[in-house]
VOGU-3710 file (C-alpha; in Angstrom, 3 decimals, decimal comma):
1> msglervgae> 89,209/109,032/98,465  87,693/111,351/101,094  85,536/113,866/99,241  87,514/116,685/100,892  89,435/119,215/98,847  90,387/122,848/99,106  88,844/125,444/96,846  91,187/128,346/97,423  91,612/128,524/101,196  88,253/126,841/101,968
11> lccdgvplae> 87,912/123,158/102,752  84,973/121,630/100,870  83,193/118,275/100,778  82,297/117,335/97,209  82,292/121,032/96,338  80,180/122,160/99,314  82,063/124,543/101,671  82,283/123,052/105,156  81,941/126,545/106,600  78,509/126,736/104,966
21> aakrhgtplf> 77,523/123,413/106,555  78,531/124,719/109,992  76,707/128,009/109,412  73,467/126,231/108,514  73,526/123,401/111,037  75,880/124,459/113,849  78,686/122,512/115,487  79,666/119,876/116,403  78,477/118,495/113,088  79,089/115,306/111,135
31> vysrsvieea> 79,285/115,768/107,355  79,192/112,695/105,092  79,939/112,318/101,383  77,485/110,107/99,518  79,892/109,688/96,601  82,662/108,356/98,848  80,340/105,765/100,399  79,179/104,615/96,975  82,700/104,344/95,598  83,908/102,427/98,667
41> ylaydrafga> 81,160/99,826/98,235  81,704/99,506/94,490  85,445/98,997/95,080  84,628/95,890/97,143  82,051/94,664/94,650  84,502/94,983/91,758  87,424/93,453/93,669  85,506/90,240/94,431  83,595/90,070/91,162  85,372/86,848/90,111
51> vphricyavk> 83,522/84,784/92,750  79,963/84,605/94,087  79,970/87,085/96,946  77,918/89,308/99,194  79,224/92,482/100,848  77,332/92,871/104,138  77,802/96,316/105,663  78,577/96,241/109,397  75,791/98,484/110,683  77,618/99,094/113,976
61> angngailri> 80,087/101,370/112,165  77,406/103,959/111,371  73,716/103,188/111,579  72,209/106,396/110,210  69,177/105,439/108,129  70,205/107,583/105,164  73,553/105,790/104,935  71,877/102,403/105,306  69,473/103,225/102,482  72,365/104,181/100,191
71> laglgagadv> 74,064/100,841/100,754  70,862/98,819/100,528  70,160/100,510/97,197  73,577/99,481/95,906  72,805/95,828/96,607  74,729/95,436/99,867  73,712/93,104/102,635  73,779/94,047/106,308  75,752/92,625/109,221  73,854/93,353/112,452
81> vsggelraal> 74,710/92,681/116,088  71,516/93,639/117,926  67,770/93,672/117,570  67,934/97,441/117,096  70,383/97,119/114,207  68,236/94,374/112,682  65,171/96,619/112,795  67,188/99,515/111,347  68,418/97,355/108,469  64,891/96,166/107,656
91> ragfpperiv> 63,567/99,723/107,916  66,251/100,906/105,473  65,219/98,351/102,864  67,759/95,541/103,221  65,993/92,339/102,128  65,894/89,887/105,069  67,785/87,248/103,096  70,741/89,646/102,766  71,052/90,152/106,550  73,423/88,221/108,814
101> fagvgkteee> 73,079/88,439/112,612  76,346/88,286/114,556  77,211/89,046/118,174  78,235/87,079/121,228  75,235/87,893/123,446  72,028/87,611/121,438  68,887/87,497/123,577  65,988/85,131/123,012  63,872/88,079/121,870  66,488/89,023/119,285
111> lelalvegig> 66,787/85,455/118,007  63,016/85,194/117,672  62,904/88,478/115,745  65,564/87,176/113,355  63,635/83,950/112,787  60,273/85,628/112,306  61,762/88,070/109,794  63,454/85,229/107,914  66,962/86,704/107,776  69,705/85,081/105,736
121> evnaeseeei> 71,625/83,523/108,588  72,497/83,740/112,254  76,187/83,540/113,153  76,156/81,346/116,273  78,937/82,017/118,796  78,644/78,845/120,914  77,019/75,436/121,091  74,686/76,744/123,778  73,533/79,463/121,412  72,798/76,869/118,732
131> griaaaasrh> 70,531/75,203/121,284  68,710/78,475/121,926  68,321/79,086/118,202  66,886/75,580/117,796  64,421/76,145/120,642  63,275/79,463/119,159  62,924/77,879/115,727  60,829/75,085/117,200  58,486/77,549/118,903  57,928/79,398/115,635
141> rrrarvslrv> 57,909/76,271/113,448  60,837/77,570/111,435  64,140/76,098/110,292  67,006/78,402/111,204  69,929/79,010/108,850  73,026/79,004/111,051  76,724/79,670/110,531  79,178/78,870/113,288  81,691/81,554/114,226  85,096/79,954/114,670
151> npdidarshp> 88,089/81,444/116,432  91,296/80,573/114,541  93,640/82,074/117,198  95,168/84,574/114,771  96,535/87,932/115,913  95,030/90,742/113,836  97,982/93,002/114,808  95,718/95,930/115,563  94,674/97,524/118,868  93,992/94,838/121,531
161> yistglrenk> 90,514/96,254/122,182  89,477/95,511/118,582  91,291/92,190/118,161  88,686/89,409/118,198  90,353/86,291/116,790  92,658/85,212/119,616  92,041/82,227/121,883  91,552/84,481/124,910  88,884/86,616/123,209  85,185/86,105/123,972
171> fgvdialape> 84,150/85,572/120,355  83,309/82,309/118,598  84,449/78,758/119,338  87,878/77,166/119,105  88,223/76,127/115,469  89,506/72,718/116,578  86,212/72,050/118,391  83,986/73,211/115,548  83,578/69,863/113,700  82,136/68,050/116,720
181> ilrrararde> 79,848/70,993/117,543  78,564/71,049/113,978  78,034/67,285/113,853  75,813/67,536/116,908  74,031/70,591/115,501  73,345/68,805/112,218  71,262/66,277/114,116  68,761/68,993/115,101  65,782/69,205/112,744  65,358/72,926/113,453
191> ieivglqchi> 68,890/73,847/112,349  70,327/74,144/108,844  74,107/74,541/108,965  74,972/76,853/106,075  78,595/77,801/106,703  81,453/78,981/108,846  82,211/82,546/109,898  85,218/84,260/111,442  86,185/87,830/112,211  89,633/88,359/113,683
201> gsqitdlqpl> 89,569/92,089/114,371  89,242/95,632/113,112  91,492/98,301/111,541  93,751/95,643/110,010  96,426/97,059/107,711  98,614/93,935/107,450  96,824/91,473/105,163  98,753/88,397/106,302  96,462/87,659/109,289  93,400/87,880/107,043
211> alaarevagl> 94,991/85,493/104,522  95,831/83,040/107,325  92,277/83,199/108,649  90,903/82,562/105,154  93,191/79,527/104,820  92,058/78,064/108,142  88,350/78,566/107,539  88,562/77,368/103,936  90,403/74,238/105,040  87,750/73,386/107,609
221> srrllaegfa> 84,993/74,132/105,072  86,524/71,614/102,658  86,630/68,938/105,370  83,003/69,571/106,282  81,894/69,442/102,649  83,681/66,095/102,322  81,668/64,867/105,306  78,440/65,730/103,560  77,617/69,078/105,151  75,513/71,116/102,725
231> latidlgggl> 77,416/74,364/103,237  76,487/77,432/101,217  78,719/80,261/102,499  82,129/81,091/103,864  82,025/84,312/105,876  85,406/85,960/106,531  84,049/88,970/108,428  85,452/92,446/108,004  88,324/94,357/109,527  90,110/96,021/106,610
241> gvdyrgegvp> 91,728/99,189/107,938  91,497/102,761/106,690  94,147/105,400/106,090  93,803/107,595/109,181  97,335/109,002/108,844  97,385/109,556/105,080  100,213/107,079/104,614  98,471/104,511/102,415  96,859/101,188/103,395  95,758/98,108/101,414
251> gpralaeril> 92,334/98,331/99,793  89,748/95,788/98,641  91,681/94,808/95,521  94,781/93,952/97,564  92,594/92,026/99,997  91,043/90,021/97,163  94,478/89,179/95,769  95,483/87,732/99,157  92,394/85,771/100,153  90,846/84,542/96,895
261> pelrdlplrl> 93,702/82,074/96,219  92,896/80,460/99,592  89,315/79,866/98,417  90,188/78,385/95,026  87,646/75,766/93,841  85,562/76,163/97,006  81,902/75,998/95,856  80,631/78,530/98,409  79,437/82,124/98,382  81,983/84,442/99,986
271> vlepgrslva> 80,496/86,806/102,566  82,437/89,853/103,783  81,324/92,214/106,549  83,191/95,530/106,112  82,120/98,554/108,121  84,883/101,071/108,765  86,359/100,747/105,274  83,002/101,647/103,699  82,168/104,783/105,670  85,126/106,132/107,688
281> aagtlltrvl> 86,668/108,252/104,944  83,254/109,613/103,973  82,785/111,428/107,288  84,179/114,678/108,690  83,530/116,051/112,168  83,308/119,848/112,232  84,090/121,569/115,503  84,485/125,211/116,529  87,354/126,556/118,633  86,212/127,929/121,988
291> yvkenqgrrf> 89,493/128,884/123,679  93,242/128,607/123,287  95,055/128,346/126,607  98,407/127,374/128,088  99,226/125,582/131,354  102,820/125,149/132,459  104,077/125,425/128,883  101,508/123,019/127,433  99,076/124,476/124,885  95,439/123,488/124,614
301> vvvdagmnel> 93,021/124,213/121,804  89,606/123,810/123,433  86,828/122,948/120,954  83,104/122,266/121,208  83,446/118,583/120,195  84,874/116,021/122,540  84,736/112,400/123,555  80,940/112,590/123,342  81,218/112,987/119,580  84,427/111,048/118,888
311> lrpslysafh> 85,411/108,517/121,540  88,108/106,744/119,522  91,064/108,928/120,604  90,165/108,525/124,291  89,336/104,826/124,017  92,035/103,579/121,634  94,523/106,490/121,470  93,322/106,613/117,865  94,764/109,159/115,425  92,618/111,469/113,286
321> riepvcerhg> 94,036/114,198/111,071  92,791/117,650/112,062  93,015/120,729/109,875  91,518/124,218/109,709  88,453/124,659/107,536  89,877/127,992/106,378  93,561/127,520/105,635  95,873/129,513/107,907  99,544/130,355/107,578  102,105/130,806/110,291
331> palradvvgp> 104,451/128,814/112,541  103,239/125,377/113,642  103,182/124,985/117,423  102,711/121,842/119,508  99,268/121,646/121,134  96,552/119,304/122,367  93,083/119,560/120,838  90,671/118,918/123,702  86,931/118,947/124,275  84,632/120,427/126,927
341> vcetsdflar> 83,879/117,198/128,826  85,011/116,954/132,451  87,526/114,143/131,899  91,270/114,351/131,345  90,780/111,695/128,671  88,588/114,084/126,680  90,828/114,872/123,719  90,755/114,656/119,940  94,520/114,933/119,473  97,625/115,194/121,615
351> drdlvlpapg> 101,014/116,704/120,814  99,871/117,861/117,380  101,769/120,516/115,404  99,200/123,161/114,447  99,022/126,724/113,272  97,150/127,813/116,372  93,576/128,818/115,477  91,694/131,708/117,029  88,458/131,266/118,999  85,515/130,941/116,629
361> ellavrdaga> 87,452/129,251/113,848  86,420/125,858/112,510  88,469/122,662/112,538  87,784/119,538/110,472  88,469/116,107/111,958  88,977/113,682/109,096  87,821/110,075/108,663  85,041/110,354/111,244  82,411/108,384/109,357  82,860/105,165/111,352
371> yafamsstyn> 82,612/104,538/115,092  82,075/108,229/115,772  78,384/109,121/115,960  77,692/105,406/116,485  79,657/105,518/119,761  78,598/109,015/120,788  76,970/109,692/124,143  75,137/112,333/126,144  77,628/112,362/129,041  77,602/115,709/130,905
381> mrpraaevlv> 74,051/116,014/129,489  75,437/117,164/126,155  72,957/116,602/123,289  74,300/114,552/120,402  75,411/116,257/117,193  73,521/116,697/113,942  74,461/114,781/110,781  74,298/115,999/107,182  74,842/114,252/103,860  76,403/115,876/100,809
391> eegalrlirr> 74,812/114,562/97,624  74,594/116,071/94,141  76,294/119,243/95,348  73,808/119,947/98,138  73,537/119,473/101,900  70,770/117,312/103,328  70,050/117,067/107,053  69,830/113,371/107,942  69,707/113,688/111,744  68,737/116,808/113,648
401> retfddlvrt> 70,695/117,940/116,666  69,305/116,632/119,932  67,775/119,036/122,441  67,540/119,075/126,226  63,959/117,827/125,862  65,300/114,791/123,988  67,680/114,055/126,853  64,918/113,894/129,469  62,107/112,518/127,304  62,358/108,964/128,686
411> ev> 62,511/109,974/132,346  59,538/108,869/134,454
//
């Protein structure tokens, strides 16, 4: 489900012409479908309805307040990795007890904020961090709810930059060392050990690694329960991939069928932390063609969006489908779709067969709801794009386009 469909020759989002969105708000422009976000969340909620569970949205995927409020209203929790994301989640209405705080480099200020706000749990990444959490809890006369992130040394079989569950990665602790770390942590009065957490990577389309991770973490949870640990949760992170190429990928129901058998008879609440699979398909990046040029037989479609707006192709060689907003007919020619930034790596697509557009025409970059605006920058002093939400057949501006004054506002 993407929310995109053609009405005649015009590409629309939930019935709203994308050309109208560009006319009203300019380009580059991110357009999101509220209905797609809602359906993606409900698909998870239904798939895991047989067990106690909490779906905690990974705010890093897209932290726009309007999107956060939609998910908070549906009953989602929030997975945050910084003090800024924690504040954004609270501001959007996520109850503190439905927030989990992950991340390998939490500062003392961030830990204190989490404790003062009374969030559901902190996912500790090391024994040293447990010590810092205990010290912060002591200062504020609180008892911290802590899960330990374990690293099961499982290959997520995705891009190496977004694989996080291997022994050589910086995340979590070796699962074999976890029992001793937790025994020592249990002796601290300021710490309440509530569960184990793991997250082996992102954009996972082969469910076997996720099933193996569930088996490992469930097995250790059972051993800890037998030792008398009062565990409450088992957190298997996120990572379910999305269908960037239109070829079909497993969804939440398939994921549930693979991991729930590994958790059979485990008296714990299952926590999942999806991000990309909740919002990627809901987003479209609109960009306008500036020039079409050719160098030494290689064609370039130069557009007004680039790596500032969508870094994934430059960073991961990621694939996004690109199509004209107004359908065109003619021979498909091989071309690169590139942006205006002064880097050779500034591209949205390479070696793509396209009916070459004319300057001024609009292109739609699909599945840009996750890790697009969230990773955008102002490199080359380019203001960041506007964002709009399509809901109930209407466009709503949810972030205005930045201006030059915004870029220099913090200079002293």
